VOPAGU-2260 file (C-alpha; in pm, 1 decimal, decimal comma):
REM VOPAGU-2260
SITE   aa  ch    i         X         Y         Z
SITE  MET   A    0   10224,8  -12714,0    7686,4
SITE  GLU   A    1   10268,5  -13092,7    7697,5
SITE  TRP   A    2   10208,9  -13121,3    7322,6
SITE  ARG   A    3   10483,4  -12868,7    7252,9
SITE  ASP   A    4   10733,6  -13050,5    7476,6
SITE  THR   A    5   10644,9  -13379,6    7310,9
SITE  PHE   A    6   10688,4  -13226,6    6969,1
SITE  ASN   A    7   11028,4  -13077,2    7056,2
SITE  ARG   A    8   11145,7  -13404,4    7207,0
SITE  PHE   A    9   11073,3  -13593,3    6883,1
SITE  ASN   A   10   11149,0  -13309,9    6642,4
SITE  PRO   A   11   11329,6  -13470,9    6340,7
SITE  THR   A   12   11452,7  -13140,4    6201,3
SITE  GLU   A   13   11734,6  -13071,0    6449,8
SITE  ASP   A   14   12006,6  -13206,4    6219,1
SITE  LEU   A   15   11879,8  -13023,5    5911,7
SITE  PRO   A   16   12029,8  -12693,5    5796,4
SITE  HIS   A   17   11850,1  -12390,2    5937,6
SITE  SER   A   18   11712,1  -12615,1    6210,3
SITE  MET   A   19   11595,9  -12326,3    6429,6
SITE  ARG   A   20   11395,5  -12174,3    6148,4
SITE  VAL   A   21   11247,9  -12510,6    6045,6
SITE  SER   A   22   11163,0  -12586,2    6408,2
SITE  TRP   A   23   10989,4  -12250,5    6443,7
SITE  PHE   A   24   10784,4  -12305,1    6131,0
SITE  SER   A   25   10702,2  -12664,2    6227,6
SITE  GLU   A   26   10584,5  -12555,0    6568,9
SITE  HIS   A   27   10353,6  -12291,4    6424,0
SITE  LEU   A   28   10227,7  -12532,9    6159,6
SITE  LEU   A   29   10127,6  -12774,8    6434,0
SITE  SER   A   30    9944,8  -12494,8    6615,7
SITE  ALA   A   31    9764,5  -12404,0    6293,9
SITE  LEU   A   32    9667,4  -12769,3    6243,3
SITE  ILE   A   33    9511,3  -12786,4    6589,9
SITE  ILE   A   34    9314,6  -12465,4    6523,4
SITE  LEU   A   35    9204,8  -12593,0    6181,6
SITE  ARG   A   36    9079,8  -12919,8    6328,0
SITE  ALA   A   37    8885,8  -12734,9    6598,4
SITE  GLY   A   38    8732,5  -12498,3    6341,7
SITE  THR   A   39    8636,0  -12782,8    6109,3
SITE  GLN   A   40    8472,0  -12969,9    6395,5
SITE  TRP   A   41    8276,8  -12656,1    6489,8
SITE  ILE   A   42    8152,1  -12612,1    6131,2
SITE  TYR   A   43    8049,1  -12977,4    6120,7
SITE  GLU   A   44    7864,1  -12949,6    6449,5
SITE  LEU   A   45    7690,9  -12628,4    6340,6
SITE  GLY   A   46    7592,5  -12715,2    5984,5
SITE  VAL   A   47    7554,6  -13091,0    5952,8
SITE  ARG   A   48    7429,3  -13249,6    6271,9
SITE  SER   A   49    7050,3  -13228,9    6281,3
SITE  GLU   A   50    7028,8  -13175,2    6656,1
SITE  MET   A   51    7214,3  -12842,4    6633,9
SITE  PRO   A   52    6986,2  -12533,4    6645,7
SITE  PHE   A   53    7120,2  -12385,6    6321,5
SITE  TYR   A   54    7084,5  -12703,9    6116,2
SITE  GLN   A   55    6972,4  -12645,9    5755,9
SITE  LYS   A   56    7041,5  -12846,5    5443,4
SITE  LYS   A   57    7160,1  -12534,4    5267,6
SITE  SER   A   58    7443,9  -12520,7    5520,7
SITE  VAL   A   59    7616,2  -12783,5    5303,5
SITE  ALA   A   60    7647,3  -12518,6    5032,6
SITE  LEU   A   61    7799,4  -12284,4    5291,1
SITE  ILE   A   62    8053,5  -12549,7    5392,3
SITE  ASN   A   63    8138,4  -12608,3    5025,5
SITE  ARG   A   64    8206,8  -12241,4    4969,2
SITE  MET   A   65    8404,7  -12217,2    5291,5
SITE  SER   A   66    8616,2  -12512,5    5174,8
SITE  PHE   A   67    8689,9  -12324,6    4853,3
SITE  LEU   A   68    8777,9  -12012,8    5053,8
SITE  CYS   A   69    9007,6  -12213,3    5284,0
SITE  LEU   A   70    9178,9  -12356,2    4976,9
SITE  LEU   A   71    9237,1  -12009,5    4834,8
SITE  LEU   A   72    9381,9  -11901,6    5169,8
SITE  ALA   A   73    9597,9  -12212,8    5194,6
SITE  LEU   A   74    9769,2  -12152,4    4859,9
SITE  PRO   A   75    9914,9  -11807,9    4946,6
SITE  GLY   A   76   10020,6  -11952,4    5281,7
SITE  SER   A   77   10205,9  -12231,0    5101,9
SITE  PHE   A   78   10371,7  -11977,0    4873,7
SITE  MET   A   79   10494,1  -11774,8    5170,8
SITE  LEU   A   80   10639,0  -12086,1    5334,7
SITE  LEU   A   81   10807,1  -12184,1    5008,7
SITE  LEU   A   82   10971,1  -11841,6    4991,4
SITE  VAL   A   83   11164,9  -11929,9    5305,0
SITE  GLY   A   84   11296,0  -12261,8    5171,2
SITE  TYR   A   85   11374,6  -12159,8    4810,3
SITE  ASP   A   86   11705,4  -12004,5    4714,3
SITE  HIS   A   87   11535,2  -11761,6    4471,8
SITE  PRO   A   88   11249,7  -11615,6    4678,2
SITE  PHE   A   89   11245,8  -11280,9    4498,2
SITE  SER   A   90   11195,0  -11429,5    4153,1
SITE  LEU   A   91   10931,2  -11664,5    4299,0
SITE  LEU   A   92   10742,7  -11368,9    4445,1
SITE  VAL   A   93   10769,6  -11156,4    4130,7
SITE  THR   A   94   10640,6  -11441,7    3914,6
SITE  GLY   A   95   10342,2  -11484,4    4142,4
SITE  VAL   A   96   10258,4  -11113,8    4125,0
SITE  LEU   A   97   10292,2  -11113,4    3744,7
SITE  MET   A   98   10061,1  -11414,7    3720,4
SITE  VAL   A   99    9796,0  -11238,2    3930,2
SITE  CYS   A  100    9827,8  -10924,9    3714,7
SITE  LEU   A  101    9790,3  -11133,6    3398,2
SITE  ILE   A  102    9473,6  -11296,5    3531,8
SITE  LEU   A  103    9327,0  -10953,7    3611,9
SITE  ALA   A  104    9429,5  -10822,0    3270,2
SITE  LEU   A  105    9261,9  -11113,6    3089,3
SITE  ASN   A  106    8942,3  -11051,3    3281,5
SITE  GLY   A  107    8971,4  -10681,2    3205,6
SITE  VAL   A  108    8980,2  -10741,5    2828,7
SITE  GLN   A  109    8682,6  -10982,4    2850,4
SITE  GLN   A  110    8896,3  -11295,1    2800,0
SITE  VAL   A  111    8725,0  -11463,2    3091,9
SITE  GLU   A  112    8784,1  -11821,1    2980,5
SITE  TRP   A  113    9159,7  -11768,5    2946,0
SITE  GLY   A  114    9169,3  -11588,5    3279,9
SITE  LYS   A  115    8978,9  -11873,2    3443,6
SITE  ALA   A  116    9210,1  -12134,6    3292,1
SITE  LEU   A  117    9517,6  -11945,0    3413,5
SITE  PHE   A  118    9363,9  -11906,3    3758,6
SITE  ALA   A  119    9285,4  -12279,3    3768,1
SITE  PHE   A  120    9616,6  -12423,6    3644,7
SITE  GLY   A  121    9855,4  -12131,0    3702,5
SITE  PRO   A  122    9935,9  -12191,9    4071,6
SITE  ALA   A  123   10014,1  -12561,4    4013,4
SITE  GLY   A  124   10235,2  -12487,2    3712,5
SITE  TYR   A  125   10399,8  -12203,3    3901,0
SITE  ILE   A  126   10501,4  -12421,2    4196,9
SITE  LEU   A  127   10588,6  -12715,2    3974,2
SITE  VAL   A  128   10829,4  -12519,6    3754,5
SITE  TYR   A  129   11010,3  -12353,3    4043,6
SITE  THR   A  130   11040,4  -12680,0    4234,8
SITE  LEU   A  131   11196,2  -12850,8    3932,7
SITE  LEU   A  132   11432,6  -12556,6    3880,3
SITE  GLU   A  133   11541,3  -12572,0    4242,9
SITE  LEU   A  134   11603,5  -12946,5    4216,8
SITE  ALA   A  135   11788,8  -12911,6    3885,7
SITE  SER   A  136   12022,8  -12651,1    4034,5
SITE  ASN   A  137   12074,8  -12852,3    4356,0
SITE  SER   A  138   11932,1  -12563,8    4558,8
SITE  PHE   A  139   11717,0  -12780,1    4787,3
SITE  HIS   A  140   11887,3  -12836,3    5120,8
SITE  ASN   A  141   11621,3  -13013,9    5324,6
SITE  SER   A  142   11332,2  -13252,6    5284,1
SITE  LEU   A  143   11076,5  -13031,7    5458,3
SITE  THR   A  144   11076,7  -12774,7    5177,6
SITE  TYR   A  145   11030,7  -13045,1    4914,6
SITE  ALA   A  146   10746,1  -13206,3    5110,2
SITE  LEU   A  147   10585,0  -12864,2    5141,8
SITE  ALA   A  148   10622,3  -12806,4    4767,2
SITE  ARG   A  149   10450,8  -13137,4    4692,6
SITE  GLN   A  150   10162,2  -13047,9    4921,0
SITE  ALA   A  151   10136,0  -12704,8    4759,2
SITE  VAL   A  152   10111,8  -12868,0    4414,0
SITE  CYS   A  153    9844,3  -13103,5    4547,3
SITE  LEU   A  154    9645,1  -12808,6    4684,7
SITE  ALA   A  155    9686,3  -12608,8    4365,7
SITE  LEU   A  156    9562,3  -12897,3    4149,5
SITE  LEU   A  157    9234,8  -12895,8    4343,4
SITE  LEU   A  158    9152,2  -12550,5    4205,9
SITE  PRO   A  159    9067,4  -12664,6    3849,9
SITE  LEU   A  160    8863,3  -12952,2    3989,8
SITE  ILE   A  161    8652,0  -12713,3    4196,1
SITE  ILE   A  162    8616,3  -12448,9    3923,5
SITE  TYR   A  163    8533,0  -12675,5    3630,0
SITE  GLY   A  164    8338,7  -12916,4    3848,1
SITE  PHE   A  165    8088,1  -12644,5    3934,5
SITE  GLU   A  166    8079,1  -12518,6    3575,9
SITE  ASP   A  167    8022,3  -12839,4    3381,6
SITE  ARG   A  168    8006,9  -13189,1    3525,4
SITE  ARG   A  169    8106,6  -13335,8    3188,5
SITE  LYS   A  170    8449,0  -13173,3    3221,1
SITE  VAL   A  171    8516,5  -13327,8    3559,5
SITE  LEU   A  172    8672,1  -13652,7    3436,2
SITE  GLY   A  173    8886,7  -13479,2    3175,9
SITE  VAL   A  174    9012,4  -13209,0    3412,1
SITE  GLY   A  175    9061,2  -13461,9    3691,8
SITE  GLY   A  176    9265,3  -13686,7    3461,2
SITE  ILE   A  177    9482,7  -13392,6    3357,3
SITE  CYS   A  178    9544,6  -13300,6    3721,7
SITE  VAL   A  179    9643,9  -13657,5    3811,3
SITE  LEU   A  180    9880,2  -13674,4    3513,4
SITE  ILE   A  181   10037,5  -13341,2    3610,5
SITE  PHE   A  182   10092,2  -13461,0    3965,7
SITE  LEU   A  183   10232,5  -13794,3    3845,1
SITE  ALA   A  184   10464,5  -13616,1    3599,5
SITE  PHE   A  185   10576,8  -13387,9    3881,1
SITE  ASP   A  186   10662,7  -13686,5    4101,4
SITE  LEU   A  187   10850,8  -13865,3    3824,5
SITE  ALA   A  188   11043,4  -13550,7    3730,0
SITE  THR   A  189   11147,3  -13481,9    4089,5
SITE  ILE   A  190   11260,6  -13843,2    4128,7
SITE  ARG   A  191   11479,0  -13808,7    3819,8
SITE  LEU   A  192   11622,0  -13486,5    3958,2
SITE  GLY   A  193   11719,3  -13651,4    4287,5
SITE  ALA   A  194   11445,3  -13534,5    4520,2
SITE  PHE   A  195   11462,2  -13852,2    4730,9
SITE  GLN   A  196   11831,3  -13799,7    4798,6
SITE  LEU   A  197   11716,4  -13545,1    5055,9
SITE  TRP   A  198   11619,8  -13839,7    5277,2
SITE  ASP   A  199   11884,7  -14054,7    5441,3
SITE  ASP   A  200   11656,8  -14356,4    5428,3
SITE  GLY   A  201   11758,3  -14532,0    5108,8
SITE  SER   A  202   11493,9  -14801,3    5150,9
SITE  LEU   A  203   11210,7  -14564,2    5061,6
SITE  ASN   A  204   11001,7  -14716,5    4786,5
SITE  ARG   A  205   10977,3  -14437,3    4530,1
SITE  GLY   A  206   10699,3  -14600,9    4330,9
SITE  LEU   A  207   10486,5  -14649,5    4640,3
SITE  PHE   A  208   10551,6  -14289,4    4737,6
SITE  SER   A  209   10418,9  -14168,2    4401,2
SITE  VAL   A  210   10114,8  -14396,0    4425,0
SITE  LEU   A  211   10034,8  -14257,6    4768,0
SITE  SER   A  212   10067,8  -13907,0    4627,6
SITE  ILE   A  213    9813,5  -13983,1    4355,6
SITE  LEU   A  214    9579,3  -14144,2    4608,3
SITE  GLN   A  215    9605,0  -13833,5    4822,0
SITE  LEU   A  216    9503,8  -13608,8    4532,5
SITE  VAL   A  217    9226,1  -13841,1    4416,4
SITE  GLY   A  218    9090,8  -13882,0    4770,6
SITE  ILE   A  219    9067,3  -13509,6    4836,1
SITE  ALA   A  220    8918,4  -13451,8    4489,1
SITE  ALA   A  221    8657,2  -13722,6    4553,5
SITE  CYS   A  222    8551,4  -13547,8    4874,4
SITE  ILE   A  223    8520,5  -13217,6    4687,6
SITE  PHE   A  224    8318,1  -13377,8    4407,2
SITE  TYR   A  225    8085,5  -13542,8    4655,6
SITE  MET   A  226    8025,7  -13213,6    4834,0
SITE  GLN   A  227    7972,2  -13034,2    4501,2
SITE  SER   A  228    7732,0  -13300,4    4377,7
SITE  TYR   A  229    7531,1  -13289,1    4699,5
SITE  THR   A  230    7514,7  -12910,4    4688,2
SITE  LEU   A  231    7419,9  -12889,1    4319,9
SITE  ASN   A  232    7150,6  -13155,6    4350,3
SITE  TYR   A  233    6999,7  -12977,8    4647,2
SITE  GLU   A  234    7006,6  -12642,4    4469,0
SITE  LYS   A  235    6840,8  -12799,0    4162,2
SITE  GLN   A  236    6566,3  -12941,9    4381,4
SITE  VAL   A  237    6509,9  -12602,7    4541,9
SITE  GLN   A  238    6504,2  -12431,0    4201,7
SITE  SER   A  239    6261,0  -12687,9    4063,7
SITE  MET   A  240    6033,6  -12645,0    4364,3
SITE  ASN   A  241    6042,7  -12265,1    4330,8
SITE  GLU   A  242    5952,3  -12287,2    3962,5
SITE  LYS   A  243    5666,9  -12523,4    4044,0
SITE  LEU   A  244    5534,1  -12287,3    4311,7
SITE  GLN   A  245    5563,0  -11994,5    4070,6
SITE  ARG   A  246    5364,3  -12182,4    3804,7
SITE  MET   A  247    5100,6  -12273,6    4062,5
SITE  ALA   A  248    5069,2  -11907,0    4160,2
SITE  VAL   A  249    4989,8  -11788,1    3804,9
SITE  THR   A  250    4824,4  -12085,1    3633,2
SITE  ASP   A  251    4518,3  -12300,3    3679,6
SITE  GLY   A  252    4618,8  -12636,7    3820,4
SITE  MET   A  253    4397,9  -12846,2    3594,1
SITE  THR   A  254    4407,4  -12674,7    3252,1
SITE  GLY   A  255    4747,3  -12501,4    3273,1
SITE  LEU   A  256    4591,3  -12171,7    3158,4
SITE  LEU   A  257    4629,6  -11845,7    3348,3
SITE  ASN   A  258    4411,5  -11834,0    3658,2
SITE  HIS   A  259    4136,2  -11586,5    3747,4
SITE  THR   A  260    4354,1  -11357,2    3957,9
SITE  VAL   A  261    4628,1  -11323,7    3697,6
SITE  MET   A  262    4375,3  -11258,1    3420,2
SITE  GLU   A  263    4220,8  -10977,1    3624,6
SITE  GLN   A  264    4565,9  -10820,8    3664,2
SITE  LEU   A  265    4641,6  -10857,8    3292,2
SITE  ILE   A  266    4309,5  -10702,1    3191,9
SITE  GLY   A  267    4364,1  -10413,5    3433,6
SITE  ASP   A  268    4712,9  -10349,5    3295,6
SITE  ALA   A  269    4581,8  -10370,8    2938,6
SITE  ILE   A  270    4315,8  -10110,3    3018,9
SITE  ASN   A  271    4582,8   -9870,6    3148,7
SITE  ARG   A  272    4789,8   -9918,4    2832,6
SITE  THR   A  273    4486,7   -9870,4    2609,5
SITE  LYS   A  274    4401,3   -9543,5    2785,2
SITE  ARG   A  275    4744,2   -9409,0    2690,1
SITE  SER   A  276    4776,3   -9554,6    2340,5
SITE  HIS   A  277    4405,4   -9542,8    2238,7
SITE  SER   A  278    4453,0   -9876,6    2061,1
SITE  PRO   A  279    4156,4  -10116,6    2029,1
SITE  MET   A  280    4113,6  -10404,9    2270,6
SITE  SER   A  281    3845,3  -10669,8    2300,0
SITE  LEU   A  282    3733,9  -10940,2    2539,5
SITE  ILE   A  283    3566,6  -11277,9    2486,4
SITE  ILE   A  284    3408,3  -11487,7    2762,5
SITE  ILE   A  285    3347,4  -11853,8    2671,0
SITE  ASP   A  286    3116,8  -12104,4    2841,7
SITE  VAL   A  287    3070,8  -12476,0    2768,9
SITE  ASP   A  288    2714,4  -12569,4    2678,4
SITE  PHE   A  289    2542,2  -12832,7    2895,5
SITE  PHE   A  290    2861,8  -12907,0    3087,4
SITE  LYS   A  291    2664,4  -13028,5    3390,0
SITE  LEU   A  292    2518,2  -13302,4    3172,1
SITE  ILE   A  293    2871,7  -13426,6    3094,7
SITE  ASN   A  294    2955,2  -13449,0    3465,7
SITE  ASP   A  295    2627,0  -13620,2    3550,5
SITE  THR   A  296    2653,8  -13871,8    3264,3
SITE  TYR   A  297    3022,1  -13958,2    3255,0
SITE  GLY   A  298    3150,7  -13834,1    3593,1
SITE  HIS   A  299    3365,8  -13545,1    3705,4
SITE  THR   A  300    3685,7  -13712,4    3583,7
SITE  ALA   A  301    3547,6  -13716,1    3230,6
SITE  GLY   A  302    3440,8  -13353,9    3273,0
SITE  ASP   A  303    3792,6  -13258,5    3372,6
SITE  GLU   A  304    3932,1  -13433,4    3066,0
SITE  VAL   A  305    3691,6  -13237,8    2845,0
SITE  LEU   A  306    3799,3  -12907,7    3001,4
SITE  LYS   A  307    4166,4  -12995,1    2955,0
SITE  ARG   A  308    4115,1  -13079,8    2588,3
SITE  LEU   A  309    3902,4  -12769,0    2532,0
SITE  SER   A  310    4165,0  -12544,7    2692,8
SITE  GLN   A  311    4429,0  -12685,0    2455,8
SITE  VAL   A  312    4207,7  -12624,1    2151,4
SITE  LEU   A  313    4133,4  -12265,3    2254,7
SITE  ASP   A  314    4488,6  -12184,1    2361,7
SITE  HIS   A  315    4641,8  -12311,7    2036,7
SITE  SER   A  316    4399,7  -12098,5    1834,3
SITE  LYS   A  317    4491,4  -11760,1    1983,9
SITE  ARG   A  318    4769,5  -11524,9    1884,8
SITE  SER   A  319    5090,6  -11497,7    2082,3
SITE  THR   A  320    4992,8  -11144,0    2188,3
SITE  ASP   A  321    4658,4  -11255,2    2336,0
SITE  TYR   A  322    4593,5  -11398,4    2682,8
SITE  MET   A  323    4376,1  -11702,0    2757,0
SITE  GLY   A  324    4270,9  -11795,3    3108,4
SITE  ARG   A  325    4026,6  -12008,2    3301,7
SITE  TRP   A  326    3768,5  -11774,0    3448,2
SITE  GLY   A  327    3600,3  -12032,2    3671,4
SITE  GLY   A  328    3420,5  -12364,9    3642,4
SITE  GLU   A  329    3358,7  -12425,9    3271,9
SITE  GLU   A  330    3413,4  -12059,3    3176,6
SITE  PHE   A  331    3716,9  -11927,3    2991,9
SITE  ILE   A  332    3822,5  -11571,1    2912,9
SITE  LEU   A  333    4026,9  -11441,0    2619,5
SITE  LEU   A  334    4187,7  -11094,8    2616,5
SITE  LEU   A  335    4257,7  -10970,2    2262,2
SITE  THR   A  336    4511,4  -10687,4    2235,7
SITE  GLU   A  337    4515,3  -10456,7    1931,8
SITE  THR   A  338    4184,3  -10607,4    1821,5
SITE  SER   A  339    3860,6  -10429,5    1728,9
SITE  LEU   A  340    3510,1  -10559,4    1788,6
SITE  LEU   A  341    3490,3  -10684,1    1430,1
SITE  GLY   A  342    3813,2  -10884,3    1463,0
SITE  ALA   A  343    3704,2  -11027,5    1797,8
SITE  THR   A  344    3367,9  -11134,3    1648,9
SITE  LYS   A  345    3538,6  -11315,8    1363,2
SITE  LEU   A  346    3770,5  -11495,6    1606,6
SITE  ALA   A  347    3475,8  -11591,6    1829,1
SITE  GLU   A  348    3297,6  -11755,3    1535,0
SITE  LYS   A  349    3618,3  -11930,7    1435,2
SITE  LEU   A  350    3656,1  -12073,1    1785,9
SITE  ARG   A  351    3291,5  -12181,7    1794,4
SITE  HIS   A  352    3319,7  -12374,4    1468,2
SITE  LEU   A  353    3655,1  -12521,3    1572,6
SITE  VAL   A  354    3514,6  -12658,5    1898,8
SITE  GLU   A  355    3197,9  -12784,7    1731,9
SITE  SER   A  356    3397,1  -12988,6    1478,3
SITE  HIS   A  357    3641,1  -13126,5    1736,9
SITE  THR   A  358    3601,0  -13471,0    1894,5
SITE  PHE   A  359    3626,8  -13469,8    2274,6
SITE  PRO   A  360    3663,4  -13760,2    2520,5
SITE  HIS   A  361    3336,4  -13947,3    2600,7
SITE  ARG   A  362    3136,1  -13712,2    2380,2
SITE  SER   A  363    3126,1  -13688,1    2002,5
SITE  ARG   A  364    3016,0  -13323,2    1993,5
SITE  LEU   A  365    3068,8  -13023,4    2219,9
SITE  THR   A  366    2951,0  -12665,3    2173,3
SITE  ILE   A  367    3034,8  -12335,2    2338,0
SITE  SER   A  368    2864,1  -11997,5    2380,9
SITE  LEU   A  369    3065,1  -11675,5    2357,1
SITE  GLY   A  370    3016,5  -11316,3    2469,3
SITE  VAL   A  371    3217,0  -11049,4    2283,0
SITE  THR   A  372    3277,3  -10683,3    2364,6
SITE  GLU   A  373    3524,0  -10403,5    2288,5
SITE  TYR   A  374    3687,5  -10163,2    2530,5
SITE  LYS   A  375    3527,7   -9817,8    2548,3
SITE  ASP   A  376    3666,8   -9495,2    2687,2
SITE  GLY   A  377    3586,8   -9472,5    3057,0
SITE  ASP   A  378    3561,3   -9847,4    3104,5
SITE  THR   A  379    3689,6   -9995,0    3428,2
SITE  LEU   A  380    3785,7  -10353,6    3491,3
SITE  VAL   A  381    3439,8  -10424,7    3630,4
SITE  THR   A  382    3236,8  -10258,9    3351,9
SITE  PHE   A  383    3453,0  -10409,5    3076,7
SITE  ILE   A  384    3413,0  -10765,6    3205,0
SITE  LYS   A  385    3045,2  -10716,4    3293,7
SITE  ARG   A  386    2961,8  -10613,8    2937,1
SITE  ALA   A  387    3122,0  -10932,6    2798,3
SITE  ASP   A  388    2934,9  -11132,3    3062,0
SITE  VAL   A  389    2603,6  -10977,1    2952,5
SITE  ALA   A  390    2676,1  -11081,6    2592,5
SITE  LEU   A  391    2752,3  -11437,2    2709,5
SITE  TYR   A  392    2426,5  -11448,5    2908,5
SITE  ARG   A  393    2230,6  -11348,1    2600,9
SITE  ALA   A  394    2409,0  -11614,1    2387,6
SITE  LYS   A  395    2320,9  -11891,6    2635,7
SITE  HIS   A  396    1956,0  -11785,1    2658,2
SITE  SER   A  397    1921,7  -11749,6    2281,6
SITE  GLY   A  398    1979,7  -12113,7    2203,7
SITE  ARG   A  399    2353,3  -12165,4    2290,8
SITE  ASN   A  400    2628,3  -12257,7    2041,1
SITE  ARG   A  401    2648,1  -11897,7    1926,7
SITE  SER   A  402    2838,1  -11574,1    1989,5
SITE  GLU   A  403    2676,3  -11246,1    2092,9
SITE  ILE   A  404    2810,2  -10890,7    2085,2
SITE  GLN   A  405    2758,6  -10623,8    2354,3
SITE  ASN   A  406    2849,2  -10267,6    2247,7
């Protein structure tokens, strides 16, 4: 209890009106400050220091959200304390309730932006207006209530910075400038209304007091922005990594086409749909002629470049409803939905001529062989693909640079 005795011995509120009530509130505020400091230190130890067992980078996001929650809890607490010091507590309370109801009503009628703006700037305007009214009517009787009102305005002006900072970083400077101007206007207005007459010390530099107020707001806002920026950058990195892993799971790393596993799944799903709808479906397997010669002559790097260019040519020539994938090595597979054997044969010849007339790296001419087949009732994934593979085998052993059909 030494801290409480020390506090009571140097308590400056004994000569103020309602000194017992102010002393009681001051004592409990000091207790709350000690608890807050201990809790903040515990969060820091748990979430930030790497030697703690629960350390994770994503804990920074948790701390950010907890800071926002603490801010939301601090504002109602400030309102309740202001109720004690204001001469019109009932009207203050009713206005606060009406403002909350209006925010809920705006959200209820799908006016989310207006509701968000009122939620962001409403508390600051609410405290600001009532503080100025109290000063204008000479209702303030002590400096503690005014200091509390200034801190409540400072807290409330952090809400728009947090809300719009997360939403759009381009709005941060504009919203931050508005908040600083509001706080500066509040200080100037209270000075004009005689707020500093509450202090007996006439040597108080009012301009310096206002500058310190602005620095307080800017300093806290800078901490919030830094925490937001750190959190958002980390979340973007995680999202980018997840997207990269997802692409790697479904695509071939070199060509960017769908990989073997995904193509098998797509063909299996297409077979199930065709069984129900009885719509035609065809399959083309493509193989590069004499690809080993390219690797042996120019090297595997050149071979990879040829496969990349070939995959682009083939992929750009298919329809948006078809699926192109790398089947393995220098083989590609093309699933044609809503396509008969005749349509698939025409497309196969088109692709063959297109590749033959195209110029590839390190080689003036490249040819492909193609095996074409159409889905038949009773086909499984294995029999459907095997029939296209048989057609491709016949094309390669019949002179290459041709397409063969397997009924």
